[in-house]
TORTIFI-582934 format. One record per residue (C-alpha): residue number from 1; x, y, z. Coordinates in nm, 4 decimals. Layout:
// TORTIFI-582934
<pt i="NUM" X="X" Y="Y" Z="Z"/>
...
END
This chain:
// TORTIFI-582934
<pt i="1" X="-0.0125" Y="0.0096" Z="0.0138"/>
<pt i="2" X="0.1524" Y="0.3328" Z="-0.0855"/>
<pt i="3" X="0.2055" Y="0.6130" Z="0.1740"/>
<pt i="4" X="-0.0385" Y="0.8307" Z="0.0033"/>
<pt i="5" X="-0.3524" Y="0.6243" Z="0.0753"/>
<pt i="6" X="-0.2181" Y="0.4863" Z="0.4313"/>
<pt i="7" X="-0.4007" Y="0.6244" Z="0.7262"/>
<pt i="8" X="-0.1737" Y="0.8131" Z="0.9523"/>
<pt i="9" X="-0.2833" Y="0.7884" Z="1.3191"/>
<pt i="10" X="-0.6421" Y="0.8158" Z="1.2703"/>
<pt i="11" X="-0.8766" Y="0.6222" Z="1.5273"/>
<pt i="12" X="-1.1866" Y="0.4584" Z="1.4068"/>
<pt i="13" X="-1.4212" Y="0.2112" Z="1.5571"/>
<pt i="14" X="-1.3889" Y="-0.1453" Z="1.5457"/>
<pt i="15" X="-1.5291" Y="-0.2934" Z="1.2326"/>
<pt i="16" X="-1.5207" Y="0.0336" Z="1.0232"/>
<pt i="17" X="-1.2827" Y="0.0562" Z="0.7269"/>
<pt i="18" X="-1.1662" Y="0.4234" Z="0.6548"/>
<pt i="19" X="-1.0411" Y="0.4914" Z="0.3204"/>
<pt i="20" X="-0.8844" Y="0.8263" Z="0.2439"/>
<pt i="21" X="-0.8372" Y="0.9345" Z="-0.1133"/>
<pt i="22" X="-0.5265" Y="1.1449" Z="-0.1446"/>
<pt i="23" X="-0.5553" Y="1.5141" Z="-0.2801"/>
<pt i="24" X="-0.5134" Y="1.5697" Z="-0.6491"/>
<pt i="25" X="-0.1994" Y="1.7145" Z="-0.7838"/>
<pt i="26" X="-0.3351" Y="2.0674" Z="-0.9096"/>
<pt i="27" X="-0.5508" Y="2.1382" Z="-0.6150"/>
<pt i="28" X="-0.3473" Y="2.1997" Z="-0.3012"/>
<pt i="29" X="-0.6039" Y="2.3925" Z="-0.1043"/>
<pt i="30" X="-0.9145" Y="2.1440" Z="-0.1215"/>
<pt i="31" X="-0.9638" Y="1.8806" Z="0.1319"/>
<pt i="32" X="-0.9260" Y="1.5176" Z="0.0477"/>
<pt i="33" X="-1.2382" Y="1.3020" Z="0.0158"/>
<pt i="34" X="-1.3014" Y="1.0600" Z="0.3163"/>
<pt i="35" X="-1.5190" Y="0.7600" Z="0.2469"/>
<pt i="36" X="-1.6244" Y="0.5476" Z="0.5671"/>
<pt i="37" X="-1.7647" Y="0.2154" Z="0.5018"/>
<pt i="38" X="-1.9231" Y="0.0059" Z="0.7905"/>
<pt i="39" X="-1.8445" Y="-0.3802" Z="0.7916"/>
<pt i="40" X="-2.1899" Y="-0.5502" Z="0.7759"/>
<pt i="41" X="-2.1515" Y="-0.9206" Z="0.8750"/>
<pt i="42" X="-2.3167" Y="-1.1735" Z="0.6696"/>
<pt i="43" X="-2.6485" Y="-1.3421" Z="0.7573"/>
<pt i="44" X="-2.4582" Y="-1.6572" Z="0.8289"/>
<pt i="45" X="-2.2090" Y="-1.5099" Z="1.0632"/>
<pt i="46" X="-2.4935" Y="-1.3426" Z="1.2602"/>
<pt i="47" X="-2.6770" Y="-1.6592" Z="1.2801"/>
<pt i="48" X="-2.3620" Y="-1.8609" Z="1.4070"/>
<pt i="49" X="-2.2894" Y="-1.5794" Z="1.6563"/>
<pt i="50" X="-2.6569" Y="-1.6037" Z="1.7973"/>
<pt i="51" X="-2.6232" Y="-1.9788" Z="1.8166"/>
<pt i="52" X="-2.2729" Y="-1.9482" Z="1.9867"/>
<pt i="53" X="-2.3790" Y="-1.6944" Z="2.2407"/>
<pt i="54" X="-2.7093" Y="-1.8951" Z="2.3143"/>
<pt i="55" X="-2.4890" Y="-2.2300" Z="2.3671"/>
<pt i="56" X="-2.2559" Y="-2.0225" Z="2.5883"/>
<pt i="57" X="-2.5292" Y="-1.8671" Z="2.7711"/>
<pt i="58" X="-2.6933" Y="-2.2037" Z="2.8469"/>
<pt i="59" X="-2.3885" Y="-2.4235" Z="2.8633"/>
<pt i="60" X="-2.4376" Y="-2.5597" Z="3.2407"/>
<pt i="61" X="-2.7985" Y="-2.6606" Z="3.1315"/>
<pt i="62" X="-2.6748" Y="-2.8414" Z="2.8163"/>
<pt i="63" X="-2.4104" Y="-3.0624" Z="2.9855"/>
<pt i="64" X="-2.5666" Y="-3.3787" Z="2.9323"/>
<pt i="65" X="-2.5934" Y="-3.2935" Z="2.5624"/>
<pt i="66" X="-2.2209" Y="-3.2293" Z="2.5255"/>
<pt i="67" X="-2.1442" Y="-3.5374" Z="2.6871"/>
<pt i="68" X="-2.3708" Y="-3.7478" Z="2.4770"/>
<pt i="69" X="-2.2179" Y="-3.6032" Z="2.1690"/>
<pt i="70" X="-1.8877" Y="-3.6431" Z="2.2883"/>
<pt i="71" X="-1.9727" Y="-4.0185" Z="2.3780"/>
<pt i="72" X="-2.1128" Y="-4.0720" Z="2.0482"/>
<pt i="73" X="-1.7796" Y="-3.9173" Z="1.8710"/>
<pt i="74" X="-1.5637" Y="-4.1141" Z="2.1093"/>
<pt i="75" X="-1.7236" Y="-4.4326" Z="2.0703"/>
<pt i="76" X="-1.7093" Y="-4.3907" Z="1.6683"/>
<pt i="77" X="-1.3511" Y="-4.3176" Z="1.6870"/>
<pt i="78" X="-1.3016" Y="-4.6306" Z="1.9244"/>
<pt i="79" X="-1.5051" Y="-4.8495" Z="1.6778"/>
<pt i="80" X="-1.3081" Y="-4.7286" Z="1.3816"/>
<pt i="81" X="-0.9465" Y="-4.7705" Z="1.5566"/>
<pt i="82" X="-1.0343" Y="-5.0684" Z="1.7463"/>
<pt i="83" X="-1.3329" Y="-5.2454" Z="1.7455"/>
<pt i="84" X="-1.2264" Y="-5.4862" Z="2.0261"/>
<pt i="85" X="-1.2446" Y="-5.1894" Z="2.2783"/>
<pt i="86" X="-1.5972" Y="-5.2760" Z="2.3164"/>
<pt i="87" X="-1.4913" Y="-5.5870" Z="2.4935"/>
<pt i="88" X="-1.2937" Y="-5.3680" Z="2.7429"/>
<pt i="89" X="-1.5683" Y="-5.1443" Z="2.8069"/>
<pt i="90" X="-1.8246" Y="-5.4136" Z="2.8758"/>
<pt i="91" X="-1.7324" Y="-5.4762" Z="3.2411"/>
<pt i="92" X="-1.7730" Y="-5.1015" Z="3.3305"/>
<pt i="93" X="-2.1485" Y="-5.1558" Z="3.3022"/>
<pt i="94" X="-2.1474" Y="-5.3417" Z="3.6349"/>
<pt i="95" X="-1.9865" Y="-5.0397" Z="3.8105"/>
<pt i="96" X="-2.3221" Y="-4.8486" Z="3.8791"/>
<pt i="97" X="-2.4781" Y="-5.1643" Z="4.0367"/>
<pt i="98" X="-2.2048" Y="-5.2113" Z="4.2694"/>
<pt i="99" X="-2.1964" Y="-4.8469" Z="4.3584"/>
<pt i="100" X="-2.5902" Y="-4.8872" Z="4.4465"/>
<pt i="101" X="-2.5123" Y="-5.1745" Z="4.6435"/>
<pt i="102" X="-2.2157" Y="-4.9824" Z="4.8578"/>
<pt i="103" X="-2.4239" Y="-4.6710" Z="4.9042"/>
<pt i="104" X="-2.7274" Y="-4.8783" Z="5.0252"/>
<pt i="105" X="-2.4875" Y="-5.0456" Z="5.2839"/>
<pt i="106" X="-2.3259" Y="-4.7535" Z="5.3759"/>
<pt i="107" X="-2.6252" Y="-4.4870" Z="5.4051"/>
<pt i="108" X="-2.9376" Y="-4.6805" Z="5.3805"/>
<pt i="109" X="-3.2309" Y="-4.4601" Z="5.2094"/>
<pt i="110" X="-3.5922" Y="-4.5030" Z="5.1776"/>
<pt i="111" X="-3.8417" Y="-4.3453" Z="4.9395"/>
<pt i="112" X="-3.7471" Y="-4.0738" Z="4.6887"/>
<pt i="113" X="-3.3752" Y="-4.0905" Z="4.7582"/>
<pt i="114" X="-3.3781" Y="-4.4636" Z="4.6811"/>
<pt i="115" X="-3.5685" Y="-4.3850" Z="4.3715"/>
<pt i="116" X="-3.3067" Y="-4.1373" Z="4.2268"/>
<pt i="117" X="-3.0373" Y="-4.3803" Z="4.3244"/>
<pt i="118" X="-3.2093" Y="-4.6640" Z="4.1320"/>
<pt i="119" X="-3.2836" Y="-4.4211" Z="3.8416"/>
<pt i="120" X="-2.9307" Y="-4.3175" Z="3.8188"/>
<pt i="121" X="-2.8082" Y="-4.6820" Z="3.8475"/>
<pt i="122" X="-3.0330" Y="-4.7763" Z="3.5569"/>
<pt i="123" X="-2.9563" Y="-4.4878" Z="3.3415"/>
<pt i="124" X="-2.5768" Y="-4.5054" Z="3.3960"/>
<pt i="125" X="-2.5827" Y="-4.8894" Z="3.3607"/>
<pt i="126" X="-2.7746" Y="-4.8547" Z="3.0074"/>
<pt i="127" X="-2.5200" Y="-4.5639" Z="2.9170"/>
<pt i="128" X="-2.2172" Y="-4.7798" Z="2.9837"/>
<pt i="129" X="-2.3583" Y="-5.0943" Z="2.8090"/>
<pt i="130" X="-2.4467" Y="-4.8485" Z="2.5123"/>
<pt i="131" X="-2.0805" Y="-4.7225" Z="2.5019"/>
<pt i="132" X="-1.9570" Y="-5.0754" Z="2.4966"/>
<pt i="133" X="-2.1865" Y="-5.1829" Z="2.2169"/>
<pt i="134" X="-2.1262" Y="-4.8771" Z="2.0391"/>
<pt i="135" X="-1.7472" Y="-4.9104" Z="2.0603"/>
<pt i="136" X="-1.7736" Y="-5.2739" Z="1.9294"/>
<pt i="137" X="-2.0365" Y="-5.2263" Z="1.6538"/>
<pt i="138" X="-2.0248" Y="-4.8528" Z="1.5737"/>
<pt i="139" X="-2.2660" Y="-4.6043" Z="1.7480"/>
<pt i="140" X="-2.5047" Y="-4.5974" Z="1.4467"/>
<pt i="141" X="-2.5422" Y="-4.9869" Z="1.4096"/>
<pt i="142" X="-2.9038" Y="-5.1112" Z="1.4352"/>
<pt i="143" X="-3.1027" Y="-4.9747" Z="1.7275"/>
<pt i="144" X="-2.8119" Y="-4.8134" Z="1.9035"/>
<pt i="145" X="-2.8869" Y="-4.4752" Z="1.7634"/>
<pt i="146" X="-3.2209" Y="-4.4965" Z="1.9024"/>
<pt i="147" X="-3.0991" Y="-4.6103" Z="2.2394"/>
<pt i="148" X="-2.8545" Y="-4.3005" Z="2.2339"/>
<pt i="149" X="-3.1387" Y="-4.0726" Z="2.1744"/>
<pt i="150" X="-3.3373" Y="-4.2069" Z="2.4504"/>
<pt i="151" X="-3.0329" Y="-4.2067" Z="2.6953"/>
<pt i="152" X="-2.9813" Y="-3.8548" Z="2.5948"/>
<pt i="153" X="-3.3193" Y="-3.7472" Z="2.6472"/>
<pt i="154" X="-3.3619" Y="-3.9001" Z="3.0012"/>
<pt i="155" X="-3.0244" Y="-3.7548" Z="3.0888"/>
<pt i="156" X="-3.1090" Y="-3.4041" Z="2.9743"/>
<pt i="157" X="-3.4666" Y="-3.4129" Z="3.1355"/>
<pt i="158" X="-3.3490" Y="-3.5463" Z="3.4578"/>
<pt i="159" X="-3.0520" Y="-3.2787" Z="3.4669"/>
<pt i="160" X="-3.3072" Y="-2.9983" Z="3.3977"/>
<pt i="161" X="-3.5335" Y="-3.1477" Z="3.6714"/>
<pt i="162" X="-3.2446" Y="-3.1739" Z="3.9372"/>
<pt i="163" X="-3.1138" Y="-2.8004" Z="3.8369"/>
<pt i="164" X="-3.4397" Y="-2.6560" Z="3.8779"/>
<pt i="165" X="-3.5365" Y="-2.8127" Z="4.2333"/>
<pt i="166" X="-3.2003" Y="-2.6692" Z="4.3737"/>
END
């Protein structure tokens, strides 16, 4: 860029481009033309910005969604790299049941606490069994995508209920 069209120390707001047209050679007394062009973002950029702001604003409420998408991607990668990783993940499905037995022995619960513990145990067991099957057969094989959707819907609903009650 030549030094005749470059701005010298002029301050402009962010997102505004200032173009200065230099003086013509024969006219020393006239002022230069100044054209200010605001930068208008595209409709796609506006929509993506809006979606990003909403996701950031409700990031805590959407934690199960993020974990569900992460599980879907991780199991797809595990399936493509090592299908046998499903065999290694299968015993993990028993851990929630063991957790429930230990919790009931240490801190016996009745009524709603026991119902929540049992519900969490069932949800975690189904989710870990899904992860093992998805890593072995692929997350979109057979009914696994429907099971993933039901697990996600249940976890997201339970998360919103628990967050609202506290």
